[in-house]
C-alpha positions as CSV (number, residue, x, y, z in Angstrom):
1,X,-0.9,20.8,-15.3
2,X,-4.1,19.7,-13.0
3,X,-4.0,16.2,-11.8
4,X,-6.3,13.5,-13.6
5,X,-8.3,12.3,-10.9
6,X,-10.1,9.3,-13.5
7,X,-6.6,8.2,-14.0
8,X,-5.3,8.2,-10.4
9,X,-8.4,6.3,-9.1
10,X,-7.7,3.6,-12.0
11,X,-4.3,3.4,-11.0
12,X,-5.2,3.4,-7.2
13,X,-7.8,0.6,-7.6
14,X,-5.3,-2.0,-9.7
15,X,-2.6,-1.0,-7.3
16,X,-5.1,-2.0,-4.3
17,X,-6.6,-5.0,-6.3
18,X,-2.7,-6.0,-6.9
19,X,-1.4,-5.9,-3.2
20,X,-4.8,-7.9,-2.2
21,X,-4.2,-10.3,-4.0
22,X,-0.6,-10.6,-2.7
23,X,-1.5,-9.9,0.7
24,X,-3.7,-13.1,0.1
25,X,-1.2,-15.3,-1.4
26,X,1.1,-14.6,1.4
27,X,-1.4,-15.8,4.0
28,X,-2.4,-18.6,2.5
29,X,1.8,-19.4,2.0
30,X,1.6,-18.8,6.1
31,X,-1.0,-20.7,6.8
32,X,0.7,-23.9,5.0
33,X,1.2,-26.3,8.0
34,X,4.7,-27.4,7.5
35,X,6.3,-30.8,8.3
36,X,8.0,-30.5,12.0
37,X,10.0,-33.5,11.2
38,X,11.0,-31.7,8.0
39,X,15.1,-31.5,7.8
40,X,14.5,-28.3,5.6
41,X,12.7,-27.0,8.7
42,X,14.6,-24.0,9.2
43,X,15.0,-22.8,5.3
44,X,11.2,-22.8,5.9
45,X,11.0,-20.7,8.9
46,X,13.6,-18.5,7.4
47,X,10.9,-18.2,4.4
48,X,8.1,-17.5,6.8
49,X,9.8,-14.3,8.5
50,X,10.6,-12.9,5.0
51,X,6.9,-13.4,4.0
52,X,6.0,-12.0,7.1
53,X,8.1,-9.4,6.5
54,X,6.9,-8.5,2.6
55,X,3.1,-9.2,4.1
56,X,3.4,-6.2,7.0
57,X,5.3,-3.8,4.2
58,X,2.3,-4.5,1.3
59,X,-0.9,-4.7,4.3
60,X,0.9,-0.9,5.1
61,X,1.1,0.0,1.1
62,X,-2.6,-1.6,1.3
63,X,-3.9,0.9,4.1
64,X,-2.6,3.9,2.3
65,X,-4.3,2.9,-0.8
66,X,-7.1,3.1,0.6
67,X,-7.0,5.7,2.3
68,X,-6.4,7.9,-0.8
69,X,-9.6,5.9,-2.6
70,X,-11.5,7.7,0.5
71,X,-10.1,10.7,0.5
72,X,-10.8,10.4,-3.1
73,X,-14.8,9.4,-2.3
74,X,-14.9,12.6,0.7
75,X,-13.4,14.9,-2.0
76,X,-10.3,16.0,0.1
77,X,-8.2,13.9,-1.5
78,X,-5.8,17.0,-3.2
79,X,-5.6,18.8,0.3
80,X,-2.9,18.0,2.6
81,X,-3.8,16.5,5.6
82,X,-1.5,18.2,8.1
83,X,-1.8,21.8,7.2
84,X,-4.7,21.5,4.3
85,X,-2.5,22.9,1.4
86,X,-3.5,21.6,-2.3
87,X,-0.6,18.3,-2.8
88,X,0.9,19.6,-6.0
89,X,-0.4,16.9,-9.2
90,X,3.4,16.5,-9.4
91,X,3.6,14.6,-6.5
92,X,0.1,12.4,-6.6
93,X,0.9,11.4,-10.1
94,X,4.7,10.1,-8.6
95,X,3.1,9.1,-5.3
96,X,-1.1,8.8,-5.6
97,X,-1.4,7.6,-2.2
98,X,0.5,10.6,-0.7
99,X,-2.1,12.3,1.9
100,X,0.5,15.4,3.2
101,X,2.7,17.8,0.6
102,X,6.0,17.8,-0.1
103,X,7.2,20.4,2.9
104,X,4.5,18.3,5.8
105,X,6.0,14.8,4.4
106,X,9.5,16.1,5.1
107,X,8.7,17.3,8.9
């Protein structure tokens, strides 16, 4: 079954918007000034580390989603970036931000 690019674009755009909102909130939370004399300083510091990790992972995913949308605009979305073969539509349905076919992704 051929891939429905319209549906995948909608999914990617929705995911992009969700990730942008979440990373924005994480960045705002990390900029919140903490009381240096607080008894909760250690806990707050640990929470910040967790937020930084989550923010990094979400920024990485956001980058992949934006890249997929650019590839759609360029007309190269269904081509594997490594070997040039077509990415199977089932893979794109499952991982819409995929930029490689299954074989190249496994290498």
